[in-house]
Residue, then its C-alpha position, 0 to 999 in steps of 0.5 A: m915203352p912206359r905208359n905215363y899218359k896224363r889227361k890234359t882236359n876233363r872232357q867226357s869225364w862227367s858223372a851222370d848219376r846225379a843229373l839222371q836222378e834229378v831228371l827222373e825225380e822231375r826236379m829238373g828238366y833235361k836242359k837245366a840238368a845238363r847245364t848244372f852237371s856239365i853233361p851233354q843233353s843228348t847223353l842225358e836224354d839217352r840215359v834217361k830213356k834207357v832207365r825208363q825202358r827198363g821199367l824198374p830203376p837200377a840199383p843205387a850207386a855205391e855210396k862214399s864211406l864216411g870215415r877216415k883211412k878208408k874205414q866204412v861207417g854206416c854205409l849200405s850199398s848194392a853190389e848189383r849196380g844196374v842188375l835187372v829184377t824179374a817181376e811176375a804179375c797177374t791181372n784179369a780182364v776187369g782190371n783186378f790184379m794180384p800183388p807181383m812177385f819179384v825174383f832177385p838175382r842173389k842167394r841170400e834174402n835181403s828184406l831191404l830190397m822190398d822197400d817201396a814195393p807195391p803193398g802185398s808183393f813178395a820176393y823170391y831169391h834165385e842165383s840167376g834172377w830168372i823164373n824157373a819151375k821152383s819159383f813158378l810153383y812158389w808163385f802158383r801157390r800164392f795165386i791159388q791162395y789169392a784167386n781161391p778157385s773151387p769147382q763152383k768158381p773155376v779160374l782160367l790161367i793163361f800164359 
């Protein structure tokens, strides 16, 4: 039996990306965004809650191409949509902190990923995106440079 089903309505075919962006940037409230973009308010609230729980915003959605015949013109998009990034941060009891290290799940370096990062932060690239022994040593060398420990001024590092 062939499957030639065609939808009769457009219910539940919304795209919440723009509504989510408007709410996160505080240009619209839940109610107004839900009405404007025809998405249920409870769905929008759930998606905003998930993004805020992650701590870091997800990678931007792929943009549409600007040319004809599916020719891509000047488009930068991320293939890792929704992929999480590991961040390693260090602070002391007084409240001073060392700039964070971000571990990106990729093989090649891309400096655009560090745009809008806190000043002084640095990146490490690994296939899994997790902190391993090699990435920890990379961070630890930076920590020693930043903390500048000596026999007269020891530093206690607790994990």
